C-alpha positions as CSV (number, residue, x, y, z in Angstrom):
1,M,2.3,-10.2,29.3
2,A,0.7,-7.5,31.4
3,D,-2.8,-8.1,29.5
4,C,-2.7,-12.0,30.4
5,C,-2.8,-12.7,34.2
6,G,-4.9,-14.3,37.0
7,S,-8.1,-16.2,35.4
8,T,-8.2,-14.1,32.2
9,C,-5.3,-15.6,30.7
10,A,-6.8,-18.9,29.4
11,A,-9.6,-16.8,27.8
12,K,-7.1,-14.5,25.9
13,T,-5.1,-17.1,24.7
14,P,-6.2,-18.1,21.1
15,V,-7.2,-21.8,20.1
16,V,-5.4,-22.2,17.1
17,D,-7.2,-24.9,14.9
18,K,-4.7,-27.4,13.1
19,R,-6.8,-27.8,10.3
20,Y,-7.2,-24.1,9.5
21,R,-3.3,-24.4,9.9
22,R,-3.1,-26.9,7.3
23,V,-5.5,-25.2,5.0
24,L,-3.5,-22.1,4.8
25,A,-0.5,-23.9,4.4
26,I,-1.6,-25.7,1.0
27,A,-3.3,-22.2,0.0
28,L,0.1,-20.6,0.4
29,V,1.6,-23.5,-1.7
30,V,-0.7,-23.4,-4.0
31,N,-0.6,-19.2,-4.7
32,L,3.0,-19.2,-4.8
33,T,3.1,-21.8,-7.9
34,M,0.0,-19.8,-9.6
35,F,2.0,-16.6,-9.1
36,G,4.9,-18.1,-11.2
37,V,2.5,-19.7,-13.7
38,E,0.7,-16.3,-14.3
39,L,3.4,-14.1,-14.3
40,V,5.2,-16.0,-17.1
41,G,1.8,-16.6,-19.0
42,G,0.9,-12.8,-18.6
43,I,4.1,-11.6,-19.8
44,G,4.0,-13.9,-22.9
45,A,0.6,-13.3,-23.7
46,N,0.6,-9.4,-23.2
47,S,-2.5,-10.1,-21.0
48,A,-3.1,-7.1,-18.5
49,S,-5.7,-9.4,-16.3
50,L,-3.6,-12.3,-15.9
51,L,-0.7,-10.0,-14.9
52,A,-3.0,-8.5,-12.5
53,D,-4.1,-12.0,-11.4
54,A,-0.5,-12.8,-11.0
55,V,-0.1,-10.1,-8.5
56,D,-2.9,-11.2,-6.9
57,F,-1.6,-14.9,-6.5
58,L,1.5,-13.2,-4.9
59,G,-0.5,-11.0,-2.6
60,D,-2.4,-13.6,-1.3
61,A,0.8,-15.7,-0.6
62,G,1.8,-13.1,1.6
63,N,-1.8,-12.9,3.2
64,Y,-1.8,-16.7,3.9
65,A,1.9,-16.4,5.6
66,L,1.2,-13.6,7.6
67,S,-2.2,-15.5,8.8
68,L,0.0,-18.5,9.6
69,F,2.3,-16.4,11.5
70,V,-0.3,-14.7,13.7
71,L,-2.6,-17.8,14.4
72,G,-0.7,-18.3,17.6
73,L,-0.7,-14.8,18.5
74,G,-3.5,-12.9,20.5
75,P,-6.3,-10.9,19.2
76,V,-4.9,-7.6,19.1
77,W,-2.2,-9.0,16.9
78,R,-4.3,-10.8,14.6
79,S,-6.6,-7.6,14.1
80,R,-3.2,-5.7,13.5
81,T,-2.4,-7.9,10.7
82,A,-5.8,-8.1,9.4
83,L,-5.7,-4.3,8.9
84,L,-2.2,-4.5,7.1
85,K,-3.8,-7.0,4.6
86,G,-6.8,-4.8,4.0
87,M,-4.4,-2.0,2.9
88,T,-2.3,-4.5,0.8
89,M,-5.4,-5.4,-0.9
90,G,-6.2,-1.6,-1.5
91,A,-2.7,-1.0,-3.1
92,Y,-3.3,-4.0,-5.2
93,G,-6.4,-2.5,-6.6
94,V,-5.0,0.8,-7.1
95,F,-1.9,-1.2,-9.1
96,V,-4.3,-3.1,-11.2
97,L,-6.4,0.1,-12.4
98,G,-3.1,1.8,-13.0
99,K,-2.2,-1.3,-15.1
100,A,-5.4,-1.3,-17.1
101,A,-5.3,2.0,-18.0
102,W,-1.1,1.7,-19.1
103,S,-2.7,-1.1,-21.2
104,L,-5.5,1.0,-22.7
105,S,-3.1,3.8,-23.7
106,A,-0.6,1.5,-25.3
107,G,-3.5,-0.7,-27.4
108,L,-2.2,-4.1,-26.7
109,V,-3.8,-7.3,-27.8
110,P,-3.5,-10.4,-25.6
111,E,-3.2,-14.0,-26.8
112,P,-6.4,-15.4,-26.0
113,I,-5.5,-19.0,-25.9
114,T,-2.9,-18.6,-23.4
115,M,-5.2,-16.5,-21.2
116,S,-7.8,-19.4,-21.5
117,L,-5.6,-22.2,-20.5
118,I,-4.1,-20.5,-17.4
119,S,-7.2,-18.7,-16.2
120,L,-8.9,-22.4,-16.1
121,L,-6.1,-23.7,-14.2
122,A,-6.3,-20.9,-11.7
123,L,-9.8,-21.2,-11.3
124,A,-9.5,-24.8,-10.6
125,A,-6.5,-23.9,-8.0
126,N,-8.5,-21.4,-6.5
127,G,-11.9,-23.6,-6.3
128,G,-9.8,-26.2,-4.3
129,V,-8.4,-23.7,-1.9
130,G,-12.0,-22.1,-1.7
131,A,-13.5,-25.2,-0.7
132,L,-11.3,-25.8,2.1
133,L,-11.7,-22.0,3.5
134,Y,-15.2,-22.0,3.1
135,A,-16.1,-23.1,6.5
136,Y,-14.0,-20.4,8.1
137,R,-15.6,-17.5,5.9
138,E,-17.5,-16.1,9.1
139,G,-14.7,-15.8,11.5
140,D,-12.5,-12.7,12.8
141,A,-11.1,-10.1,10.4
142,N,-8.3,-12.2,9.7
143,M,-10.2,-15.3,8.7
144,R,-12.6,-12.9,6.9
145,S,-9.8,-11.5,4.9
146,V,-8.5,-14.8,3.5
147,W,-11.7,-16.3,2.7
148,L,-12.3,-12.7,0.8
149,C,-8.9,-12.9,-1.2
150,T,-9.9,-16.3,-2.3
151,R,-13.5,-15.6,-3.1
152,N,-12.5,-12.5,-5.3
153,D,-9.7,-14.7,-6.8
154,M,-12.4,-17.4,-8.2
155,I,-14.4,-14.5,-9.6
156,G,-11.4,-13.0,-11.2
157,N,-10.3,-16.3,-12.8
158,G,-13.7,-16.5,-14.2
159,A,-13.8,-12.8,-15.4
160,V,-10.3,-13.5,-17.1
161,L,-11.7,-16.8,-19.1
162,F,-14.5,-14.5,-20.2
163,A,-12.0,-11.7,-21.2
164,A,-10.3,-14.2,-23.4
165,L,-13.4,-15.2,-25.2
166,G,-13.9,-11.5,-25.6
167,V,-10.5,-11.0,-27.2
168,F,-10.6,-14.2,-29.3
169,G,-14.3,-13.0,-30.6
170,T,-13.4,-9.4,-31.2
171,G,-9.7,-9.0,-31.8
172,S,-9.3,-6.3,-29.6
173,G,-7.8,-6.0,-26.1
174,L,-10.6,-4.0,-24.4
175,P,-12.2,-7.1,-22.8
176,D,-8.9,-7.7,-21.0
177,I,-8.6,-4.1,-19.8
178,V,-12.4,-3.8,-18.6
179,V,-11.8,-7.3,-16.7
180,A,-8.4,-6.1,-15.2
181,A,-10.4,-2.8,-14.2
182,I,-13.1,-4.7,-12.4
183,M,-10.8,-7.1,-10.6
184,G,-9.2,-3.7,-9.3
185,G,-12.4,-2.5,-8.0
186,L,-13.2,-5.9,-6.2
187,A,-10.0,-5.7,-4.4
188,L,-10.7,-2.1,-3.3
189,K,-14.2,-3.3,-2.0
190,A,-12.9,-5.9,-0.2
191,A,-10.1,-4.1,1.4
192,K,-12.4,-1.5,2.6
193,S,-14.5,-4.7,4.4
194,V,-11.6,-6.0,6.0
195,I,-10.0,-2.7,7.1
196,A,-13.5,-1.5,8.5
197,Q,-13.9,-4.8,10.3
198,S,-10.3,-4.8,11.8
199,R,-10.7,-1.5,13.1
200,L,-13.8,-2.2,14.6
201,E,-12.1,-5.5,16.4
202,L,-9.2,-3.2,17.7
203,K,-11.5,-0.4,19.0
204,D,-13.3,-3.1,21.0
205,Q,-10.1,-4.8,22.2
206,A,-9.0,-1.7,23.4
207,L,-12.5,-0.7,25.4
208,S,-12.4,-4.1,27.2
209,A,-8.7,-3.7,27.7
């Protein structure tokens, strides 16, 4: 309350876009559903890339829930939440790279048909969410982190599909491992972008306080 007084109060109170709130709620439900589908499918198919994508869906569901929570809060809390999400994205990237390394050492060969069907379903789900979020891709760090998560998911889903085709054609688990490693790298790159923007916003807010 100390930062909200006099005529500056209205300027510091965020305007909540009701449509954006509905979009986030839809994205939350979709991601939780697809987490369950990919978790079961990834375990059944012995696919590192599907399991990595499943964990990504769970992480995104958490991101959407956090974004919904901070919609009505001030800019500082939105930027702090974006910073937390960026760190979470980075942790996910490290996990995926570790999982890819473990699958390589274990010599696992996943089942390509299950990989293909689930990746197509995931691509359709993320494509729908991405279409809804596209209009908000140039927002603050919080909105940008949500868009980047969804964009990376669509890229990852397509990559898993190509990995399934590679496994089917070669009989090797290497395509699955390569795709999982790429997904981990994308997560780390997105995390760097979100963390940098959120820190810049926090710095600007501190200077203007």
